[in-house]
C-alpha positions as CSV (number, residue, x, y, z in Angstrom):
1,M,-8.5,17.2,-5.6
2,F,-10.4,14.7,-3.9
3,N,-13.1,15.4,-0.7
4,F,-13.0,13.3,2.3
5,E,-14.9,14.8,4.3
6,T,-17.4,13.0,7.1
7,K,-14.6,9.5,6.1
8,T,-12.7,7.5,8.2
9,V,-9.3,6.1,6.8
10,V,-7.3,3.4,7.9
11,V,-3.9,3.4,6.2
12,T,-1.6,0.1,7.6
13,G,2.4,0.9,7.2
14,G,0.6,4.8,7.4
15,T,3.8,5.9,10.1
16,S,6.5,6.4,7.6
17,G,8.0,6.4,3.3
18,I,5.1,6.1,1.1
19,G,2.4,5.0,3.8
20,R,3.1,8.4,5.4
21,E,2.4,10.5,2.3
22,T,-0.6,9.1,1.7
23,A,-1.7,9.2,5.0
24,L,-0.7,13.0,4.8
25,A,-2.8,13.0,1.9
26,F,-6.0,11.7,3.0
27,F,-5.4,14.1,5.8
28,R,-5.3,17.2,3.7
29,A,-8.6,16.1,2.2
30,G,-10.2,16.7,5.2
31,A,-10.7,12.7,6.3
32,S,-10.0,11.3,9.8
33,V,-6.9,9.2,9.4
34,I,-5.7,5.8,11.4
35,A,-1.7,5.6,10.6
36,A,-1.1,2.5,11.7
37,G,2.5,1.1,11.4
38,L,5.8,0.6,13.5
39,Q,7.5,3.3,15.6
40,T,9.2,5.2,13.5
41,E,11.2,9.1,13.8
42,E,8.9,10.8,11.2
43,K,6.3,12.9,12.4
44,L,3.1,13.2,11.4
45,P,0.4,16.3,12.4
46,C,-1.2,15.1,15.6
47,E,-4.9,14.9,14.4
48,I,-3.4,11.8,12.9
49,R,-4.5,9.0,14.9
50,K,-1.5,7.0,15.1
51,E,-1.5,2.9,16.5
52,I,1.2,1.0,17.0
53,L,1.1,-2.3,14.9
54,D,2.8,-5.5,13.7
55,I,1.4,-6.6,10.8
56,H,2.1,-9.6,12.2
57,D,-0.6,-9.5,15.0
58,A,-4.3,-10.4,13.8
59,A,-5.4,-10.0,17.7
60,A,-4.0,-6.5,17.1
61,L,-5.4,-5.8,13.8
62,E,-9.2,-7.4,14.7
63,S,-8.6,-4.9,17.8
64,L,-7.8,-2.0,15.8
65,F,-10.4,-2.0,13.7
66,A,-13.0,-3.1,16.7
67,G,-11.9,0.3,17.9
68,V,-13.1,2.2,14.4
69,S,-16.5,3.7,14.7
70,E,-16.8,3.5,10.8
71,L,-14.5,2.9,8.1
72,H,-15.1,4.4,4.6
73,A,-11.1,3.4,3.0
74,L,-8.3,0.6,3.7
75,V,-4.9,1.6,2.5
76,N,-2.5,-1.8,2.7
77,A,0.7,-0.1,2.4
78,A,3.1,-1.9,5.0
79,G,5.0,-4.1,3.5
80,I,8.9,-5.5,3.3
81,I,11.9,-5.9,0.8
82,R,14.7,-8.0,1.8
83,R,17.4,-7.8,-0.7
84,D,19.9,-10.6,-0.6
85,D,18.6,-12.2,2.2
86,E,15.2,-13.6,1.1
87,Y,16.6,-16.5,-0.9
88,K,16.8,-18.1,2.8
89,L,13.6,-19.6,3.8
90,D,12.9,-18.2,7.2
91,V,13.6,-14.6,5.4
92,F,11.2,-15.7,2.4
93,A,8.1,-16.6,4.7
94,D,8.7,-13.2,6.7
95,V,8.5,-11.0,4.0
96,I,5.5,-13.1,2.9
97,A,3.6,-13.1,6.1
98,V,4.0,-9.3,5.8
99,N,3.3,-9.0,2.5
100,L,0.7,-10.7,1.6
101,T,-0.9,-12.6,4.5
102,G,-0.9,-8.8,5.9
103,T,-2.8,-7.3,3.3
104,M,-5.5,-10.2,3.8
105,R,-5.6,-10.3,7.2
106,A,-5.8,-6.3,7.3
107,C,-8.7,-6.8,4.3
108,M,-10.7,-9.4,6.6
109,A,-10.6,-7.8,9.8
110,A,-12.3,-4.5,8.2
111,R,-14.5,-6.1,5.7
112,P,-17.7,-5.9,8.6
113,K,-16.7,-2.1,8.5
114,L,-16.1,-1.5,4.9
115,L,-19.2,-3.6,4.3
116,A,-21.8,-1.4,6.3
117,S,-20.2,2.0,4.1
118,R,-19.8,0.1,1.0
119,G,-16.2,1.7,1.0
120,S,-12.9,0.4,-0.5
121,I,-9.6,-1.1,-0.6
122,V,-6.4,-0.3,-2.3
123,N,-3.6,-2.8,-2.2
124,F,-0.2,-2.1,-2.5
125,A,1.1,-3.8,-5.6
126,S,4.3,-3.3,-7.6
127,M,6.0,-3.1,-10.6
128,Y,7.1,-6.2,-9.6
129,S,3.7,-8.2,-9.9
130,L,4.6,-7.8,-13.8
131,F,8.0,-9.7,-13.8
132,G,11.0,-10.7,-11.6
133,A,13.2,-9.6,-8.7
134,P,16.1,-11.8,-9.0
135,R,17.8,-9.7,-5.6
136,A,14.4,-10.0,-3.9
137,P,12.2,-13.5,-5.0
138,A,9.9,-13.0,-1.7
139,Y,9.2,-9.4,-2.4
140,S,8.7,-10.1,-5.9
141,A,6.3,-13.6,-5.2
142,S,4.1,-11.3,-2.6
143,K,4.0,-8.4,-5.2
144,G,2.7,-11.4,-7.7
145,A,-0.3,-12.6,-5.0
146,I,-0.7,-9.1,-3.9
147,A,-2.1,-8.4,-7.6
148,Q,-4.0,-11.7,-7.7
149,L,-6.0,-11.4,-3.9
150,T,-6.9,-7.9,-5.2
151,R,-8.7,-9.4,-8.4
152,S,-9.9,-12.1,-6.3
153,L,-11.3,-10.2,-3.3
154,A,-12.8,-7.3,-6.3
155,V,-14.6,-10.0,-7.8
156,A,-15.7,-11.9,-4.5
157,W,-16.8,-8.3,-2.2
158,A,-18.5,-6.5,-5.5
159,P,-21.8,-6.9,-4.7
160,D,-21.4,-6.1,-1.4
161,G,-20.2,-2.9,-2.8
162,I,-16.8,-3.2,-1.7
163,R,-14.5,-2.1,-3.8
164,V,-10.5,-3.3,-4.4
165,N,-8.0,-2.3,-6.3
166,A,-4.2,-1.7,-6.5
167,V,-1.3,0.5,-6.6
168,A,1.8,-0.8,-8.5
169,P,4.3,1.4,-8.0
170,G,8.0,1.9,-9.7
171,W,11.0,3.3,-8.7
172,I,10.0,5.6,-5.4
173,S,12.5,7.7,-3.2
174,T,12.3,6.6,-0.3
175,T,14.3,4.8,3.0
176,L,14.0,1.2,1.0
177,T,15.6,2.4,-1.8
178,Q,18.3,5.0,-0.3
179,A,21.1,2.4,-0.9
180,L,19.8,1.8,-4.6
181,R,19.9,5.6,-5.4
182,D,23.2,5.9,-3.6
183,D,25.5,3.4,-6.0
184,P,25.7,5.0,-9.7
185,A,25.5,1.3,-11.0
186,R,22.5,0.5,-9.9
187,C,20.7,4.2,-10.5
188,A,21.8,4.4,-13.7
189,P,19.6,1.4,-15.1
190,I,16.5,2.1,-13.2
191,L,17.5,5.6,-14.9
192,S,17.8,5.0,-18.1
193,R,14.6,3.0,-18.2
194,T,12.0,5.2,-17.0
195,P,10.8,7.4,-19.0
196,F,10.5,10.2,-16.6
197,G,14.2,9.6,-16.0
198,R,13.9,10.3,-12.8
199,W,12.7,8.7,-9.1
200,G,9.4,9.2,-7.7
201,R,8.5,10.7,-5.0
202,P,6.3,9.3,-2.1
203,E,3.5,11.4,-2.9
204,E,3.4,10.7,-6.4
205,I,1.8,7.7,-5.0
206,A,-0.9,9.2,-2.3
207,G,-2.9,11.0,-5.6
208,P,-3.7,7.8,-7.7
209,V,-5.0,6.0,-4.0
210,L,-7.0,8.8,-2.9
211,F,-8.6,9.1,-6.6
212,L,-8.8,5.0,-6.2
213,T,-10.8,5.1,-2.9
214,S,-13.5,8.4,-4.3
215,E,-16.3,9.0,-6.0
216,A,-14.4,9.5,-9.1
217,A,-13.4,6.0,-8.7
218,S,-17.0,4.5,-8.3
219,F,-17.2,2.1,-11.3
220,V,-13.6,1.0,-10.6
221,T,-12.3,-2.8,-8.8
222,G,-9.8,-5.3,-9.7
223,A,-7.5,-2.5,-11.1
224,I,-4.0,-2.3,-10.3
225,L,-3.0,0.8,-11.5
226,P,1.2,1.5,-12.6
227,V,2.6,4.8,-10.6
228,D,5.6,4.2,-12.3
229,G,7.1,6.4,-14.8
230,G,6.4,4.7,-17.6
231,Y,9.1,2.0,-16.3
232,A,6.8,-0.9,-17.9
233,A,5.8,0.2,-20.5
234,A,9.6,0.8,-21.7
């Protein structure tokens, strides 16, 4: 649906889950893709450049982008959730450090290359950008902040031609949600509220990400696009 030939894309968190599916979608659309993330058993085509990256490591991020000759899009898919443990302040701080500070750190490291190409950024917000998560207060707080960070950078960087948007996934079938999907008492309320009546697939997030980074979205910036099967509208 989109042609990214001659384009270079970096996907943080691109070695697993939704990030991996996003990296694959860009690759299939013709892009040169760098999937940066932690070690994982999930495979990627050899044509996708894989970089081991700890999003806490500012120097590693700077080195990653310094090694890219040009950059047209950054997708910030790296993120963690620690359900039931996030009331511990050290865990709370680490979730914020990965999800929020890590996203800002990647945006800043990528900015010089995106400035040169008048490129774009897609951050990963969440349905929890809109309402609270009683079992994951740090995750919810970080994703609420991602929405505001996205809007703030969109306004700040629009004069430079850099677009900044976000997707807000709902309940997606990944390893992070496996326990919920395996528990009928927790899964049933999710499905009953979701108008489509099913869990989303990781590749169903990738399509909207490609749209937001494409020329079809050339006048779109500061948008937080829900991709949740109607969950937030119900």
